[in-house]
N, CA, C, O and the ligand as a Tripos MOL2 file, in Angstrom:
@<TRIPOS>MOLECULE
protein
  297   295    75     0     0
PROTEIN
NO_CHARGES

@<TRIPOS>ATOM
      1 N          26.8350    4.7620  -11.7920 N.3       1 MET1
      2 CA         25.5570    4.4630  -11.8820 C.3       1 MET1
      3 C          25.0470    4.1540  -10.4470 C.2       1 MET1
      4 O          25.6410    3.3170   -9.7670 O.2       1 MET1
      5 N          24.0800    4.7390  -10.0270 N.am      2 ALA2
      6 CA         23.4980    4.4730   -8.6510 C.3       2 ALA2
      7 C          22.8000    3.2340   -8.7020 C.2       2 ALA2
      8 O          21.9740    3.0320   -9.5930 O.2       2 ALA2
      9 N          23.0480    2.4060   -7.8500 N.am      3 LYS3
     10 CA         22.3910    1.0220   -7.6660 C.3       3 LYS3
     11 C          20.9610    1.4140   -6.9260 C.2       3 LYS3
     12 O          20.8320    2.2400   -6.0220 O.2       3 LYS3
     13 N          19.9560    0.6420   -7.5180 N.am      4 LYS4
     14 CA         18.8180    0.8630   -6.8710 C.3       4 LYS4
     15 C          18.5720    0.1400   -5.5680 C.2       4 LYS4
     16 O          18.7630   -1.0750   -5.5050 O.2       4 LYS4
     17 N          18.1570    0.8310   -4.5270 N.am      5 LYS5
     18 CA         18.0910    0.2140   -3.2260 C.3       5 LYS5
     19 C          16.9920   -0.7800   -3.1840 C.2       5 LYS5
     20 O          15.9040   -0.5290   -3.7020 O.2       5 LYS5
     21 N          17.2700   -2.0250   -2.5170 N.am      6 GLU6
     22 CA         16.4500   -3.0140   -2.5400 C.3       6 GLU6
     23 C          15.7040   -2.8530   -1.2490 C.2       6 GLU6
     24 O          14.5500   -3.2770   -1.1790 O.2       6 GLU6
     25 N          16.2470   -2.2990   -0.2700 N.am      7 SER7
     26 CA         15.3950   -2.3560    0.9640 C.3       7 SER7
     27 C          15.7030   -0.8970    1.6990 C.2       7 SER7
     28 O          16.6490   -0.1960    1.3390 O.2       7 SER7
     29 N          14.9430   -0.5810    2.5980 N.am      8 LEU8
     30 CA         15.0980    0.7700    3.1850 C.3       8 LEU8
     31 C          15.5720    0.5520    4.6380 C.2       8 LEU8
     32 O          15.2600   -0.4560    5.2730 O.2       8 LEU8
     33 N          16.2450    1.4210    5.0740 N.am      9 LYS9
     34 CA         16.5260    1.4440    6.5370 C.3       9 LYS9
     35 C          15.3840    1.7610    7.3300 C.2       9 LYS9
     36 O          14.5360    2.4830    6.8040 O.2       9 LYS9
     37 N          15.1970    1.3540    8.5130 N.am     10 GLY10
     38 CA         14.1100    1.8600    9.2890 C.3      10 GLY10
     39 C          13.3280    0.5710    9.7350 C.2      10 GLY10
     40 O          12.6690    0.5930   10.7750 O.2      10 GLY10
     41 N          13.3860   -0.2980    9.1270 N.am     11 LEU11
     42 CA         12.4510   -1.5420    9.5050 C.3      11 LEU11
     43 C          13.4530   -2.5500   10.1430 C.2      11 LEU11
     44 O          13.0170   -3.4050   10.9150 O.2      11 LEU11
     45 N          14.7610   -2.4810    9.8510 N.am     12 GLY12
     46 CA         15.6060   -3.3960   10.3650 C.3      12 GLY12
     47 C          15.5320   -4.9210    9.8040 C.2      12 GLY12
     48 O          15.4940   -5.1190    8.5900 O.2      12 GLY12
     49 N          15.5140   -5.9170   10.6750 N.am     13 ALA13
     50 CA         15.4010   -7.1300   10.3470 C.3      13 ALA13
     51 C          14.0690   -7.6790   10.6830 C.2      13 ALA13
     52 O          13.8440   -8.8890   10.6520 O.2      13 ALA13
     53 N          13.1760   -6.7810   11.0060 N.am     14 LYS14
     54 CA         11.8560   -7.1530   11.4040 C.3      14 LYS14
     55 C          10.9170   -7.5420   10.1370 C.2      14 LYS14
     56 O          11.2470   -7.3320    8.9700 O.2      14 LYS14
     57 N           9.8060   -8.0870   10.5090 N.am     15 TYR15
     58 CA          8.8090   -8.3610    9.6840 C.3      15 TYR15
     59 C           8.9460   -9.3910    8.5210 C.2      15 TYR15
     60 O           7.9480   -9.8690    7.9820 O.2      15 TYR15
     61 N          10.1010   -9.6840    8.1890 N.am     16 GLY16
     62 CA         10.3130  -10.6850    7.1290 C.3      16 GLY16
     63 C          10.6540   -9.8540    5.8580 C.2      16 GLY16
     64 O          10.2970   -8.6860    5.7070 O.2      16 GLY16
     65 N          11.4360  -10.6300    4.8880 N.am     17 SER17
     66 CA         11.8480   -9.8700    3.7360 C.3      17 SER17
     67 C          10.6980   -9.5840    2.6830 C.2      17 SER17
     68 O          10.8340   -8.6170    1.9330 O.2      17 SER17
     69 N           9.6630  -10.3210    2.6050 N.am     18 THR18
     70 CA          8.6830  -10.0910    1.6190 C.3      18 THR18
     71 C           7.9520   -8.8060    2.1160 C.2      18 THR18
     72 O           7.6610   -7.9500    1.2800 O.2      18 THR18
     73 N           7.6950   -8.6550    3.1980 N.am     19 LEU19
     74 CA          6.9280   -7.5210    3.7710 C.3      19 LEU19
     75 C           7.8310   -6.2350    3.5510 C.2      19 LEU19
     76 O           7.3510   -5.1770    3.1440 O.2      19 LEU19
     77 N           9.1510   -6.4000    3.8460 N.am     20 ARG20
     78 CA          9.9080   -5.3410    3.6860 C.3      20 ARG20
     79 C           9.9770   -4.8090    2.2620 C.2      20 ARG20
     80 O           9.9140   -3.6030    2.0200 O.2      20 ARG20
     81 N          10.1080   -5.7480    1.3270 N.am     21 LYS21
     82 CA         10.1760   -5.4800   -0.1280 C.3      21 LYS21
     83 C           9.0010   -4.6010   -0.5210 C.2      21 LYS21
     84 O           9.0730   -3.5630   -1.1790 O.2      21 LYS21
     85 N           7.7590   -5.2430    0.0440 N.am     22 ARG22
     86 CA          6.5880   -4.5550   -0.3420 C.3      22 ARG22
     87 C           6.5130   -3.1030    0.2370 C.2      22 ARG22
     88 O           6.1590   -2.1470   -0.4520 O.2      22 ARG22
     89 N           6.8730   -3.0060    1.5550 N.am     23 TYR23
     90 CA          7.0440   -1.7080    2.1230 C.3      23 TYR23
     91 C           7.8840   -0.8240    1.2520 C.2      23 TYR23
     92 O           7.4430    0.2830    0.9410 O.2      23 TYR23
     93 N           8.9930   -1.2010    0.8570 N.am     24 THR24
     94 CA          9.9080   -0.3940    0.0740 C.3      24 THR24
     95 C           9.2500    0.0880   -1.1820 C.2      24 THR24
     96 O           9.3100    1.2820   -1.4780 O.2      24 THR24
     97 N           8.6310   -0.7720   -1.9250 N.am     25 ARG25
     98 CA          7.9680   -0.2970   -3.1040 C.3      25 ARG25
     99 C           7.0970    0.6940   -2.8890 C.2      25 ARG25
    100 O           7.1380    1.7290   -3.5530 O.2      25 ARG25
    101 N           6.1380    0.4620   -1.8540 N.am     26 VAL26
    102 CA          5.1150    1.4150   -1.4430 C.3      26 VAL26
    103 C           5.7930    2.7460   -0.9750 C.2      26 VAL26
    104 O           5.3570    3.8350   -1.3480 O.2      26 VAL26
    105 N           6.7420    2.6360   -0.2470 N.am     27 TYR27
    106 CA          7.4160    4.0200    0.1920 C.3      27 TYR27
    107 C           8.0730    4.7100   -0.9070 C.2      27 TYR27
    108 O           8.0240    5.9400   -0.9060 O.2      27 TYR27
    109 N           8.7420    4.0410   -1.9370 N.am     28 VAL28
    110 CA          9.3530    4.6920   -2.9490 C.3      28 VAL28
    111 C           8.2980    5.1080   -3.9330 C.2      28 VAL28
    112 O           8.5530    6.1410   -4.5520 O.2      28 VAL28
    113 N           7.1800    4.5170   -4.1930 N.am     29 THR29
    114 CA          6.1560    5.0720   -4.9130 C.3      29 THR29
    115 C           5.6050    6.3310   -4.3420 C.2      29 THR29
    116 O           5.2990    7.2860   -5.0550 O.2      29 THR29
    117 N           5.4830    6.3210   -3.0620 N.am     30 LEU30
    118 CA          4.8130    7.3170   -2.2390 C.3      30 LEU30
    119 C           5.7750    8.5250   -2.3850 C.2      30 LEU30
    120 O           5.2760    9.5860   -2.7590 O.2      30 LEU30
    121 N           6.9110    8.4800   -2.1650 N.am     31 LYS31
    122 CA          8.0410    9.4710   -2.0380 C.3      31 LYS31
    123 C           8.5540   10.1150   -3.4220 C.2      31 LYS31
    124 O           9.2380   11.1350   -3.5110 O.2      31 LYS31
    125 N           8.0480    9.2530   -4.5680 N.am     32 SER32
    126 CA          8.6240    9.6520   -5.8010 C.3      32 SER32
    127 C           8.1080   11.0030   -6.2120 C.2      32 SER32
    128 O           6.9850   11.3380   -5.8370 O.2      32 SER32
    129 N           8.8750   11.8450   -6.9910 N.am     33 LYS33
    130 CA          8.4460   13.1670   -7.5610 C.3      33 LYS33
    131 C           7.4600   13.0210   -8.6040 C.2      33 LYS33
    132 O           7.5710   12.2140   -9.5270 O.2      33 LYS33
    133 N           6.4820   13.8230   -8.4420 N.am     34 ARG34
    134 CA          5.2660   13.8080   -9.3400 C.3      34 ARG34
    135 C           5.0970   15.3290   -9.9900 C.2      34 ARG34
    136 O           5.5720   16.3460   -9.4850 O.2      34 ARG34
    137 N           4.3320   15.2720  -11.1950 N.am     35 GLU35
    138 CA          4.2310   16.4140  -11.7590 C.3      35 GLU35
    139 C           2.8100   16.8770  -11.4900 C.2      35 GLU35
    140 O           1.9360   16.0120  -11.5470 O.2      35 GLU35
    141 N           2.4520   18.1630  -11.1970 N.am     36 CYS36
    142 CA          1.0700   18.4480  -10.9980 C.3      36 CYS36
    143 C           0.4750   18.6170  -12.5180 C.2      36 CYS36
    144 O           1.1310   19.2060  -13.3770 O.2      36 CYS36
    145 N          -0.7360   18.0900  -12.7690 N.am     37 PRO37
    146 CA         -1.3920   17.9680  -13.8750 C.3      37 PRO37
    147 C          -1.9810   19.3790  -14.2550 C.2      37 PRO37
    148 O          -2.4990   19.6300  -15.3430 O.2      37 PRO37
    149 N          -1.8580   20.1240  -13.3800 N.am     38 SER38
    150 CA         -2.3810   21.5070  -13.5640 C.3      38 SER38
    151 C          -1.2930   22.5770  -13.9270 C.2      38 SER38
    152 O          -1.4070   23.2960  -14.9200 O.2      38 SER38
    153 N          -0.2590   22.6350  -13.0830 N.am     39 CYS39
    154 CA          0.9200   23.6260  -13.3520 C.3      39 CYS39
    155 C           2.1870   22.9800  -13.6280 C.2      39 CYS39
    156 O           3.2290   23.6260  -13.7410 O.2      39 CYS39
    157 N           2.1240   21.7140  -13.7420 N.am     40 SER40
    158 CA          3.3370   21.0360  -14.0150 C.3      40 SER40
    159 C           4.6490   21.1660  -13.1030 C.2      40 SER40
    160 O           5.8070   20.9130  -13.4350 O.2      40 SER40
    161 N           4.1500   21.6450  -11.8110 N.am     41 SER41
    162 CA          5.0900   21.7600  -10.7200 C.3      41 SER41
    163 C           5.3760   20.3350  -10.2510 C.2      41 SER41
    164 O           4.6690   19.3550  -10.4840 O.2      41 SER41
    165 N           6.5910   20.3640   -9.5100 N.am     42 LYS42
    166 CA          6.9580   19.0550   -9.0410 C.3      42 LYS42
    167 C           6.4550   18.8380   -7.6770 C.2      42 LYS42
    168 O           6.6030   17.7470   -7.1280 O.2      42 LYS42
    169 N           5.8200   19.9040   -7.0610 N.am     43 ARG43
    170 CA          5.4030   19.9210   -5.7470 C.3      43 ARG43
    171 C           3.9650   19.2110   -5.5920 C.2      43 ARG43
    172 O           3.1170   19.6470   -4.8140 O.2      43 ARG43
    173 N           3.8000   18.2610   -6.2720 N.am     44 PHE44
    174 CA          2.5580   17.3640   -6.2350 C.3      44 PHE44
    175 C           2.7850   16.2790   -5.3280 C.2      44 PHE44
    176 O           3.5850   15.3850   -5.6030 O.2      44 PHE44
    177 N           2.0230   16.3080   -4.0920 N.am     45 ARG45
    178 CA          2.3100   15.2310   -3.2040 C.3      45 ARG45
    179 C           0.9030   14.6420   -2.5520 C.2      45 ARG45
    180 O          -0.1950   15.1910   -2.6410 O.2      45 ARG45
    181 N           1.1630   13.5360   -1.9520 N.am     46 ARG46
    182 CA         -0.0590   13.1150   -1.1700 C.3      46 ARG46
    183 C          -0.2080   14.0070    0.1570 C.2      46 ARG46
    184 O           0.7000   14.2060    0.9640 O.2      46 ARG46
    185 N          -1.3730   14.4520    0.2290 N.am     47 LYS47
    186 CA         -1.8970   15.2390    1.4280 C.3      47 LYS47
    187 C          -2.3190   14.3490    2.5350 C.2      47 LYS47
    188 O          -1.9470   14.4700    3.7020 O.2      47 LYS47
    189 N          -3.1480   13.4190    2.0640 N.am     48 ALA48
    190 CA         -3.4960   12.4730    3.0600 C.3      48 ALA48
    191 C          -3.7450   11.1970    2.2670 C.2      48 ALA48
    192 O          -3.6630   11.2370    1.0400 O.2      48 ALA48
    193 N          -4.0340   10.1010    2.8820 N.am     49 SER49
    194 CA         -4.4920    8.9650    2.2050 C.3      49 SER49
    195 C          -5.4630    9.0630    1.1750 C.2      49 SER49
    196 O          -6.6290    9.2310    1.5320 O.2      49 SER49
    197 N          -5.2010    8.9900   -0.0560 N.am     50 GLY50
    198 CA         -6.1850    9.1080   -1.2280 C.3      50 GLY50
    199 C          -6.4170   10.4890   -1.6010 C.2      50 GLY50
    200 O          -7.2620   10.7940   -2.4430 O.2      50 GLY50
    201 N          -5.6400   11.3890   -0.9540 N.am     51 ILE51
    202 CA         -5.8070   12.9690   -1.5790 C.3      51 ILE51
    203 C          -4.4250   13.3120   -1.9060 C.2      51 ILE51
    204 O          -3.4780   13.2140   -1.1250 O.2      51 ILE51
    205 N          -4.3750   13.7140   -3.1010 N.am     52 TRP52
    206 CA         -3.2920   14.3140   -3.6580 C.3      52 TRP52
    207 C          -3.2280   15.8320   -3.9720 C.2      52 TRP52
    208 O          -4.1920   16.2710   -4.6000 O.2      52 TRP52
    209 N          -2.4070   16.5600   -3.6900 N.am     53 ARG53
    210 CA         -2.4140   17.9900   -3.5680 C.3      53 ARG53
    211 C          -1.2260   18.6650   -4.2620 C.2      53 ARG53
    212 O          -0.0860   18.3240   -3.9470 O.2      53 ARG53
    213 N          -1.4260   19.5550   -5.1410 N.am     54 CYS54
    214 CA         -0.2180   20.4630   -5.4280 C.3      54 CYS54
    215 C          -0.0100   21.4920   -4.4700 C.2      54 CYS54
    216 O          -0.9100   22.2890   -4.2050 O.2      54 CYS54
    217 N           1.2740   21.5430   -3.8510 N.am     55 PHE55
    218 CA          1.4310   22.5600   -2.8550 C.3      55 PHE55
    219 C           1.9240   24.0150   -3.6230 C.2      55 PHE55
    220 O           2.4230   24.9760   -3.0380 O.2      55 PHE55
    221 N           1.6910   23.9290   -4.8600 N.am     56 ARG56
    222 CA          2.1800   25.3690   -5.5520 C.3      56 ARG56
    223 C           0.8100   26.0020   -6.0070 C.2      56 ARG56
    224 O           0.5870   27.1800   -5.7270 O.2      56 ARG56
    225 N          -0.1160   25.2470   -6.7050 N.am     57 CYS57
    226 CA         -1.2800   25.9080   -7.1360 C.3      57 CYS57
    227 C          -2.5510   25.5530   -6.3760 C.2      57 CYS57
    228 O          -3.6290   26.1320   -6.5090 O.2      57 CYS57
    229 N          -2.2940   24.5260   -5.5570 N.am     58 GLY58
    230 CA         -3.5340   24.1030   -4.7080 C.3      58 GLY58
    231 C          -4.5110   23.0270   -5.4230 C.2      58 GLY58
    232 O          -5.5400   22.6570   -4.8560 O.2      58 GLY58
    233 N          -4.1530   22.5720   -6.6250 N.am     59 TYR59
    234 CA         -4.9140   21.4930   -7.1740 C.3      59 TYR59
    235 C          -4.9600   20.3520   -6.3580 C.2      59 TYR59
    236 O          -3.9200   19.8520   -5.9290 O.2      59 TYR59
    237 N          -6.0930   19.8840   -6.0970 N.am     60 THR60
    238 CA         -6.3780   18.6870   -5.2230 C.3      60 THR60
    239 C          -7.0200   17.6560   -6.0840 C.2      60 THR60
    240 O          -7.8670   18.0070   -6.9060 O.2      60 THR60
    241 N          -6.6860   16.4360   -5.9550 N.am     61 VAL61
    242 CA         -7.3680   15.4630   -6.7850 C.3      61 VAL61
    243 C          -7.4300   14.2000   -5.8090 C.2      61 VAL61
    244 O          -6.5750   14.0800   -4.9320 O.2      61 VAL61
    245 N          -8.4120   13.2920   -5.9610 N.am     62 ALA62
    246 CA         -8.6020   12.0160   -5.1200 C.3      62 ALA62
    247 C          -7.8550   11.0110   -5.9940 C.2      62 ALA62
    248 O          -7.9840   10.8790   -7.2110 O.2      62 ALA62
    249 N          -7.0500   10.3220   -5.1760 N.am     63 GLY63
    250 CA         -6.3220    9.0970   -5.9080 C.3      63 GLY63
    251 C          -6.2710    7.9340   -5.1350 C.2      63 GLY63
    252 O          -7.1340    7.7230   -4.2820 O.2      63 GLY63
    253 N          -5.3020    7.1150   -5.3530 N.am     64 GLY64
    254 CA         -5.0890    5.9490   -4.5480 C.3      64 GLY64
    255 C          -4.3880    6.3830   -3.3370 C.2      64 GLY64
    256 O          -3.9480    7.5300   -3.2520 O.2      64 GLY64
    257 N          -4.2500    5.4470   -2.3100 N.am     65 ALA65
    258 CA         -3.5950    5.6120   -1.0600 C.3      65 ALA65
    259 C          -2.1210    5.7650   -1.1560 C.2      65 ALA65
    260 O          -1.5480    6.5360   -0.3880 O.2      65 ALA65
    261 N          -1.4640    5.0770   -2.0530 N.am     66 TYR66
    262 CA         -0.0120    5.1490   -2.2150 C.3      66 TYR66
    263 C           0.5340    5.6580   -3.5350 C.2      66 TYR66
    264 O           1.7240    5.8700   -3.7680 O.2      66 TYR66
    265 N          -0.4720    5.8270   -4.3620 N.am     67 ASP67
    266 CA          0.0080    6.3930   -5.7650 C.3      67 ASP67
    267 C          -1.2510    7.1690   -6.3540 C.2      67 ASP67
    268 O          -2.3820    6.8140   -6.0220 O.2      67 ASP67
    269 N          -1.0660    8.1470   -7.1620 N.am     68 VAL68
    270 CA         -2.1220    8.9830   -7.5450 C.3      68 VAL68
    271 C          -3.0510    8.1470   -8.4010 C.2      68 VAL68
    272 O          -4.2530    8.3960   -8.3020 O.2      68 VAL68
    273 N          -2.6880    7.2600   -9.1680 N.am     69 SER69
    274 CA         -3.4380    6.4220   -9.9920 C.3      69 SER69
    275 C          -3.9630    5.2970   -9.2050 C.2      69 SER69
    276 O          -3.1470    4.7900   -8.4370 O.2      69 SER69
    277 N          -5.0760    4.8240   -9.2250 N.am     70 GLN70
    278 CA         -5.5690    3.6910   -8.3940 C.3      70 GLN70
    279 C          -5.5940    2.5350   -9.0970 C.2      70 GLN70
    280 O          -6.5840    1.8040   -9.1120 O.2      70 GLN70
    281 N          -4.4640    2.2800   -9.7560 N.am     71 GLU71
    282 CA         -4.2960    0.8390  -10.3420 C.3      71 GLU71
    283 C          -3.9810   -0.1180   -9.2540 C.2      71 GLU71
    284 O          -3.3050    0.2210   -8.2820 O.2      71 GLU71
    285 N          -4.4700   -1.3270   -9.4100 N.am     72 ALA72
    286 CA         -4.2750   -2.4330   -8.4420 C.3      72 ALA72
    287 C          -2.8990   -2.7320   -8.3410 C.2      72 ALA72
    288 O          -2.3440   -3.1450   -9.3590 O.2      72 ALA72
    289 N          -2.2000   -2.5900   -7.2270 N.am     73 ARG73
    290 CA         -0.7800   -2.9550   -7.1300 C.3      73 ARG73
    291 C          -0.8080   -4.1540   -6.0920 C.2      73 ARG73
    292 O          -1.4250   -4.2220   -5.0290 O.2      73 ARG73
    293 N           0.0800   -5.1340   -6.7280 N.am     74 GLN74
    294 CA          0.2490   -6.3010   -5.8130 C.3      74 GLN74
    295 C           1.4560   -6.2950   -5.1930 C.2      74 GLN74
    296 O           1.7500   -7.1930   -4.4040 O.2      74 GLN74
    297 ZN         -0.1630   22.6570   -9.3990 Zn       75 ZN75
@<TRIPOS>BOND
     1     1     2 1
     2     2     3 1
     3     3     4 2
     4     3     5 am
     5     5     6 1
     6     6     7 1
     7     7     8 2
     8     7     9 am
     9     9    10 1
    10    10    11 1
    11    11    12 2
    12    11    13 am
    13    13    14 1
    14    14    15 1
    15    15    16 2
    16    15    17 am
    17    17    18 1
    18    18    19 1
    19    19    20 2
    20    19    21 am
    21    21    22 1
    22    22    23 1
    23    23    24 2
    24    23    25 am
    25    25    26 1
    26    26    27 1
    27    27    28 2
    28    27    29 am
    29    29    30 1
    30    30    31 1
    31    31    32 2
    32    31    33 am
    33    33    34 1
    34    34    35 1
    35    35    36 2
    36    35    37 am
    37    37    38 1
    38    38    39 1
    39    39    40 2
    40    39    41 am
    41    41    42 1
    42    42    43 1
    43    43    44 2
    44    43    45 am
    45    45    46 1
    46    46    47 1
    47    47    48 2
    48    47    49 am
    49    49    50 1
    50    50    51 1
    51    51    52 2
    52    51    53 am
    53    53    54 1
    54    54    55 1
    55    55    56 2
    56    55    57 am
    57    57    58 1
    58    58    59 1
    59    59    60 2
    60    59    61 am
    61    61    62 1
    62    62    63 1
    63    63    64 2
    64    63    65 am
    65    65    66 1
    66    66    67 1
    67    67    68 2
    68    67    69 am
    69    69    70 1
    70    70    71 1
    71    71    72 2
    72    71    73 am
    73    73    74 1
    74    74    75 1
    75    75    76 2
    76    75    77 am
    77    77    78 1
    78    78    79 1
    79    79    80 2
    80    79    81 am
    81    81    82 1
    82    82    83 1
    83    83    84 2
    84    83    85 am
    85    85    86 1
    86    86    87 1
    87    87    88 2
    88    87    89 am
    89    89    90 1
    90    90    91 1
    91    91    92 2
    92    91    93 am
    93    93    94 1
    94    94    95 1
    95    95    96 2
    96    95    97 am
    97    97    98 1
    98    98    99 1
    99    99   100 2
   100    99   101 am
   101   101   102 1
   102   102   103 1
   103   103   104 2
   104   103   105 am
   105   105   106 1
   106   106   107 1
   107   107   108 2
   108   107   109 am
   109   109   110 1
   110   110   111 1
   111   111   112 2
   112   111   113 am
   113   113   114 1
   114   114   115 1
   115   115   116 2
   116   115   117 am
   117   117   118 1
   118   118   119 1
   119   119   120 2
   120   119   121 am
   121   121   122 1
   122   122   123 1
   123   123   124 2
   124   123   125 am
   125   125   126 1
   126   126   127 1
   127   127   128 2
   128   127   129 am
   129   129   130 1
   130   130   131 1
   131   131   132 2
   132   131   133 am
   133   133   134 1
   134   134   135 1
   135   135   136 2
   136   135   137 am
   137   137   138 1
   138   138   139 1
   139   139   140 2
   140   139   141 am
   141   141   142 1
   142   142   143 1
   143   143   144 2
   144   143   145 am
   145   145   146 1
   146   146   147 1
   147   147   148 2
   148   147   149 am
   149   149   150 1
   150   150   151 1
   151   151   152 2
   152   151   153 am
   153   153   154 1
   154   154   155 1
   155   155   156 2
   156   155   157 am
   157   157   158 1
   158   158   159 1
   159   159   160 2
   160   159   161 am
   161   161   162 1
   162   162   163 1
   163   163   164 2
   164   163   165 am
   165   165   166 1
   166   166   167 1
   167   167   168 2
   168   167   169 am
   169   169   170 1
   170   170   171 1
   171   171   172 2
   172   171   173 am
   173   173   174 1
   174   174   175 1
   175   175   176 2
   176   175   177 am
   177   177   178 1
   178   178   179 1
   179   179   180 2
   180   179   181 am
   181   181   182 1
   182   182   183 1
   183   183   184 2
   184   183   185 am
   185   185   186 1
   186   186   187 1
   187   187   188 2
   188   187   189 am
   189   189   190 1
   190   190   191 1
   191   191   192 2
   192   191   193 am
   193   193   194 1
   194   194   195 1
   195   195   196 2
   196   195   197 am
   197   197   198 1
   198   198   199 1
   199   199   200 2
   200   199   201 am
   201   201   202 1
   202   202   203 1
   203   203   204 2
   204   203   205 am
   205   205   206 1
   206   206   207 1
   207   207   208 2
   208   207   209 am
   209   209   210 1
   210   210   211 1
   211   211   212 2
   212   211   213 am
   213   213   214 1
   214   214   215 1
   215   215   216 2
   216   215   217 am
   217   217   218 1
   218   218   219 1
   219   219   220 2
   220   219   221 am
   221   221   222 1
   222   222   223 1
   223   223   224 2
   224   223   225 am
   225   225   226 1
   226   226   227 1
   227   227   228 2
   228   227   229 am
   229   229   230 1
   230   230   231 1
   231   231   232 2
   232   231   233 am
   233   233   234 1
   234   234   235 1
   235   235   236 2
   236   235   237 am
   237   237   238 1
   238   238   239 1
   239   239   240 2
   240   239   241 am
   241   241   242 1
   242   242   243 1
   243   243   244 2
   244   243   245 am
   245   245   246 1
   246   246   247 1
   247   247   248 2
   248   247   249 am
   249   249   250 1
   250   250   251 1
   251   251   252 2
   252   251   253 am
   253   253   254 1
   254   254   255 1
   255   255   256 2
   256   255   257 am
   257   257   258 1
   258   258   259 1
   259   259   260 2
   260   259   261 am
   261   261   262 1
   262   262   263 1
   263   263   264 2
   264   263   265 am
   265   265   266 1
   266   266   267 1
   267   267   268 2
   268   267   269 am
   269   269   270 1
   270   270   271 1
   271   271   272 2
   272   271   273 am
   273   273   274 1
   274   274   275 1
   275   275   276 2
   276   275   277 am
   277   277   278 1
   278   278   279 1
   279   279   280 2
   280   279   281 am
   281   281   282 1
   282   282   283 1
   283   283   284 2
   284   283   285 am
   285   285   286 1
   286   286   287 1
   287   287   288 2
   288   287   289 am
   289   289   290 1
   290   290   291 1
   291   291   292 2
   292   291   293 am
   293   293   294 1
   294   294   295 1
   295   295   296 2
@<TRIPOS>SUBSTRUCTURE
     1 MET1         2 RESIDUE 1 A MET
     2 ALA2         6 RESIDUE 1 A ALA
     3 LYS3        10 RESIDUE 1 A LYS
     4 LYS4        14 RESIDUE 1 A LYS
     5 LYS5        18 RESIDUE 1 A LYS
     6 GLU6        22 RESIDUE 1 A GLU
     7 SER7        26 RESIDUE 1 A SER
     8 LEU8        30 RESIDUE 1 A LEU
     9 LYS9        34 RESIDUE 1 A LYS
    10 GLY10       38 RESIDUE 1 A GLY
    11 LEU11       42 RESIDUE 1 A LEU
    12 GLY12       46 RESIDUE 1 A GLY
    13 ALA13       50 RESIDUE 1 A ALA
    14 LYS14       54 RESIDUE 1 A LYS
    15 TYR15       58 RESIDUE 1 A TYR
    16 GLY16       62 RESIDUE 1 A GLY
    17 SER17       66 RESIDUE 1 A SER
    18 THR18       70 RESIDUE 1 A THR
    19 LEU19       74 RESIDUE 1 A LEU
    20 ARG20       78 RESIDUE 1 A ARG
    21 LYS21       82 RESIDUE 1 A LYS
    22 ARG22       86 RESIDUE 1 A ARG
    23 TYR23       90 RESIDUE 1 A TYR
    24 THR24       94 RESIDUE 1 A THR
    25 ARG25       98 RESIDUE 1 A ARG
    26 VAL26      102 RESIDUE 1 A VAL
    27 TYR27      106 RESIDUE 1 A TYR
    28 VAL28      110 RESIDUE 1 A VAL
    29 THR29      114 RESIDUE 1 A THR
    30 LEU30      118 RESIDUE 1 A LEU
    31 LYS31      122 RESIDUE 1 A LYS
    32 SER32      126 RESIDUE 1 A SER
    33 LYS33      130 RESIDUE 1 A LYS
    34 ARG34      134 RESIDUE 1 A ARG
    35 GLU35      138 RESIDUE 1 A GLU
    36 CYS36      142 RESIDUE 1 A CYS
    37 PRO37      146 RESIDUE 1 A PRO
    38 SER38      150 RESIDUE 1 A SER
    39 CYS39      154 RESIDUE 1 A CYS
    40 SER40      158 RESIDUE 1 A SER
    41 SER41      162 RESIDUE 1 A SER
    42 LYS42      166 RESIDUE 1 A LYS
    43 ARG43      170 RESIDUE 1 A ARG
    44 PHE44      174 RESIDUE 1 A PHE
    45 ARG45      178 RESIDUE 1 A ARG
    46 ARG46      182 RESIDUE 1 A ARG
    47 LYS47      186 RESIDUE 1 A LYS
    48 ALA48      190 RESIDUE 1 A ALA
    49 SER49      194 RESIDUE 1 A SER
    50 GLY50      198 RESIDUE 1 A GLY
    51 ILE51      202 RESIDUE 1 A ILE
    52 TRP52      206 RESIDUE 1 A TRP
    53 ARG53      210 RESIDUE 1 A ARG
    54 CYS54      214 RESIDUE 1 A CYS
    55 PHE55      218 RESIDUE 1 A PHE
    56 ARG56      222 RESIDUE 1 A ARG
    57 CYS57      226 RESIDUE 1 A CYS
    58 GLY58      230 RESIDUE 1 A GLY
    59 TYR59      234 RESIDUE 1 A TYR
    60 THR60      238 RESIDUE 1 A THR
    61 VAL61      242 RESIDUE 1 A VAL
    62 ALA62      246 RESIDUE 1 A ALA
    63 GLY63      250 RESIDUE 1 A GLY
    64 GLY64      254 RESIDUE 1 A GLY
    65 ALA65      258 RESIDUE 1 A ALA
    66 TYR66      262 RESIDUE 1 A TYR
    67 ASP67      266 RESIDUE 1 A ASP
    68 VAL68      270 RESIDUE 1 A VAL
    69 SER69      274 RESIDUE 1 A SER
    70 GLN70      278 RESIDUE 1 A GLN
    71 GLU71      282 RESIDUE 1 A GLU
    72 ALA72      286 RESIDUE 1 A ALA
    73 ARG73      290 RESIDUE 1 A ARG
    74 GLN74      294 RESIDUE 1 A GLN
    75 ZN75       297 GROUP 0 **** ****
C-alpha cells in the first residue's frame, strides 16, 4: 500500500513546516485527476487561476484558484 506523501520535494527545508504542508495540500489538490462534467473525460484541468477547462471537449468553467469548487479551504 502506497503511503501518502506528507511533503513534496522542491521546497526543501525552506519556509517552515506549516507552509510546506499547506503548499503540499494545495499542490495535490491542483494536480489531482478530475472528471469533466460535460464529457466525463479525465482531461479536466486548471487552465489559469480560477479557470478550469476540459482539454478534450473544450468545456470551460469558472472555479476556485486551486480547486474547481470554491469551498473555503483553510
Ligand atoms: Zn470534456
